[in-house]
C-alpha positions in Angstrom: -213.5 78.4 0.9 -216.6 78.9 3.0 -218.8 77.7 0.1 -216.7 74.7 -0.4 -216.8 73.7 3.3 -220.6 74.2 3.3 -221.0 71.9 0.3 -218.8 69.3 2.0 -220.9 69.4 5.1 -224.1 69.2 3.0 -222.9 66.1 1.2 -221.5 64.5 4.4 -224.9 64.9 6.0 -226.8 63.1 3.2 -227.3 66.1 0.8 -228.1 65.5 -2.9 -226.8 67.3 -6.0 -229.2 67.4 -8.9 -227.4 69.0 -11.9 -223.8 69.1 -13.4 -223.6 72.9 -12.7 -223.8 72.2 -8.9 -221.0 69.7 -8.9 -217.5 70.8 -7.8 -214.4 69.6 -9.7 -213.1 66.9 -7.3 -216.6 65.5 -6.8 -217.1 65.4 -10.5 -213.9 63.4 -11.0 -215.0 60.8 -8.5 -218.5 60.6 -9.9 -217.2 60.2 -13.5 -214.9 57.4 -12.2 -217.8 55.6 -10.6 -220.0 55.9 -13.7 -217.2 54.8 -16.0 -216.5 51.7 -13.9 -220.2 50.8 -14.0 -220.6 51.4 -17.8 -217.5 49.6 -18.7 -218.4 46.6 -16.5 -221.9 46.4 -17.9 -220.7 46.5 -21.5 -218.0 43.9 -20.9 -220.6 41.7 -19.0 -223.0 42.0 -21.9 -220.4 41.0 -24.4 -219.3 38.1 -22.2 -222.9 36.7 -21.9 -223.5 37.2 -25.6 -220.7 34.7 -26.2 -222.2 32.4 -23.6 -225.6 32.2 -25.3 -224.4 29.3 -27.5 -223.2 27.4 -24.5 -226.8 27.2 -23.3 -228.1 23.6 -23.1 -231.7 24.5 -23.8 -234.1 27.2 -24.9 -234.9 28.4 -21.4 -231.2 28.9 -20.7 -230.7 30.7 -24.1 -233.5 33.1 -23.2 -231.9 33.8 -19.8 -228.5 34.5 -21.3 -230.0 36.7 -24.0 -232.0 38.7 -21.4 -228.9 39.3 -19.4 -227.0 40.3 -22.5 -229.7 42.8 -23.5 -230.4 44.3 -20.2 -226.8 44.9 -19.2 -226.2 46.8 -22.4 -229.3 48.8 -21.6 -228.1 49.6 -18.1 -224.8 50.8 -19.6 -226.7 53.1 -21.9 -228.8 54.6 -19.1 -225.7 55.5 -17.0 -223.9 56.7 -20.1 -226.8 59.1 -20.7 -226.0 60.7 -17.3 -222.3 60.9 -18.3 -223.3 62.7 -21.4 -224.8 65.5 -19.2 -221.2 66.1 -18.1 -219.9 66.3 -21.7 -219.0 62.7 -22.4 -219.4 61.8 -26.1 -221.6 58.7 -25.6 -221.1 57.4 -29.2 -217.3 57.6 -29.0 -217.2 56.3 -25.5 -219.0 53.0 -26.2 -216.7 52.4 -29.2 -213.4 52.9 -27.4 -212.8 49.3 -26.4 -213.4 45.8 -27.6 -215.7 44.8 -24.8 -215.5 41.2 -25.6 -211.6 41.1 -25.2 -210.4 38.8 -22.5 -207.1 37.9 -20.8 -205.8 34.3 -20.7 -207.8 32.1 -18.4 -204.9 31.6 -16.0 -204.1 35.3 -15.6 -204.3 36.9 -12.2 -205.3 40.6 -12.3 -206.1 41.0 -8.7 -207.9 44.3 -8.2 -206.0 46.1 -11.0 -207.6 47.8 -14.0 -206.3 47.8 -17.6 -205.1 51.1 -19.0 -208.1 53.3 -20.0 -210.6 50.5 -19.3 -212.6 50.9 -16.1 -214.3 47.5 -16.1 -214.0 45.5 -12.9 -211.1 43.0 -13.2 -213.5 40.0 -13.2 -214.9 41.0 -16.6 -211.4 40.6 -18.2 -211.6 36.8 -17.7 -213.1 34.4 -20.3 -216.2 32.3 -19.8 -215.5 28.8 -21.1 -218.8 26.9 -20.8 -222.4 26.9 -19.6 -221.6 25.9 -16.0 -218.8 28.5 -16.0 -221.2 31.2 -17.2 -223.9 30.2 -14.5 -221.4 30.2 -11.6 -219.9 33.5 -12.7 -223.3 35.1 -13.0 -224.4 33.8 -9.6 -221.3 35.1 -7.8 -221.1 38.4 -9.7 -224.8 38.8 -9.5 -224.7 38.6 -5.7 -221.8 41.0 -5.7 -223.8 43.5 -7.8 -226.7 43.2 -5.4 -224.4 44.2 -2.5 -222.9 47.0 -4.5 -226.4 48.3 -5.5 -227.0 49.1 -1.8 -224.3 51.7 -2.3 -225.1 52.8 -5.8 -228.8 53.5 -5.2 -227.8 56.0 -2.5 -225.2 58.0 -4.3 -225.5 61.7 -3.7 -225.9 62.7 -7.3 -229.7 62.5 -7.6 -230.1 61.7 -11.4 -227.7 58.8 -11.2 -229.2 57.4 -8.0 -232.6 57.4 -9.8 -231.0 55.4 -12.7 -229.5 52.9 -10.3 -232.8 52.5 -8.4 -234.5 51.6 -11.7 -231.7 49.2 -12.6 -231.4 47.4 -9.3 -234.5 45.1 -9.7 -233.3 43.8 -13.0 -229.8 43.2 -11.7 -231.4 41.2 -8.9 -233.3 39.2 -11.4 -230.1 38.4 -13.3 -228.7 36.8 -10.1 -232.0 34.9 -9.6 -231.7 33.5 -13.1 -228.2 32.4 -12.3 -229.4 30.7 -9.1 -232.2 28.9 -11.1 -229.6 27.7 -13.6 -227.3 26.5 -10.7 -230.1 24.4 -9.2 -230.5 22.6 -12.6 -226.8 22.0 -12.9 -226.3 20.5 -9.4 -229.1 18.0 -10.0 -226.5 15.8 -11.9 -223.1 14.5 -10.7 -221.5 15.9 -13.9 -223.1 19.3 -13.4 -222.1 19.4 -9.7 -218.5 18.7 -10.6 -218.5 21.4 -13.2 -220.0 23.9 -10.7 -217.4 23.1 -8.1 -214.6 23.7 -10.5 -216.1 27.0 -11.6 -216.6 28.1 -8.0 -212.9 27.5 -7.3 -212.0 29.7 -10.3 -214.5 32.6 -9.9 -214.8 33.1 -6.2 -211.4 34.8 -5.7 -211.9 36.8 -8.8 -215.3 38.1 -7.8 -214.0 38.8 -4.3 -211.3 41.0 -5.8 -213.9 43.3 -7.3 -214.6 44.7 -3.8 -211.2 46.3 -3.7 -208.6 46.5 -0.9 -209.3 46.7 2.8 -208.6 50.0 4.4 -208.9 51.9 1.1 -207.3 55.3 1.3 -210.0 56.8 -1.0 -212.9 55.6 1.1 -213.1 58.5 3.6 -213.2 61.0 0.7 -215.9 59.1 -1.1 -217.9 58.8 2.1 -217.6 62.6 2.6 -218.9 63.1 -0.9 -221.9 60.8 -0.3 -220.6 58.4 -3.1 -219.9 55.6 -0.6 -221.5 54.6 2.7 -219.8 51.3 3.7 -216.1 50.3 3.4 -214.9 47.6 1.0 -214.3 45.0 3.8 -217.9 45.4 5.0 -219.3 44.9 1.5 -217.1 41.9 0.9 -218.2 40.3 4.2 -221.9 40.8 3.1 -221.1 39.1 -0.2 -219.3 36.2 1.4 -222.3 35.6 3.7 -224.8 35.6 0.8 -222.6 33.3 -1.2 -222.3 30.8 1.7 -226.1 30.8 2.3 -227.0 30.2 -1.4 -224.3 27.5 -1.9 -225.5 25.7 1.2 -229.0 25.8 -0.1 -227.7 24.0 -3.2 -225.8 21.5 -1.2 -222.4 23.0 -2.2 
């Protein structure tokens, strides 16, 4: 009991764990949940943008969608390698779902997850065109940027290192989306498509931040796996979205 309490205090004060053998069972469960959510989301995102490549109106846009498709799959593989250190069969794991599967467009999943699939709910919805893909990428890219402020500081050192390597590329994905958004709003038709996509995707991306007053947050904070509550992260995202949309005249 004394050892357990000492470890809790160590983590609560910013301590870092460095190997699977140092990780207690409850911490391990939460760490695996975090990694599974990230891997599943990246694989589903990669599959979604792969389908969007052929929506691209030009070569520049095809290259951007292809880059996002490739790098999100690579990010999933990097985190899956950390999961393998804990005994996960990486080959079997990545084959367990159809990552391109989507729910009907008018479905409303809220913050719920599908059975056995830890992807964020937003990655269950289909992308229906180029403007739709760009807007989804902008909104979710900004959300990922906010979440990265948490992920790059997780208390499991090897995973934090992976996230710190991933973060600049995730930031670039959002920047590519913003560049695409600027090109779209230059025309009346594109602006109308963007407005419709914003109405669809904003509440669905907002749901990825989870519920306010999460009962699990105090435990995750104690473990050093979270540092800010859901409502604070959501507020940061809303501010970023408002600033970028205003810049685009939206």
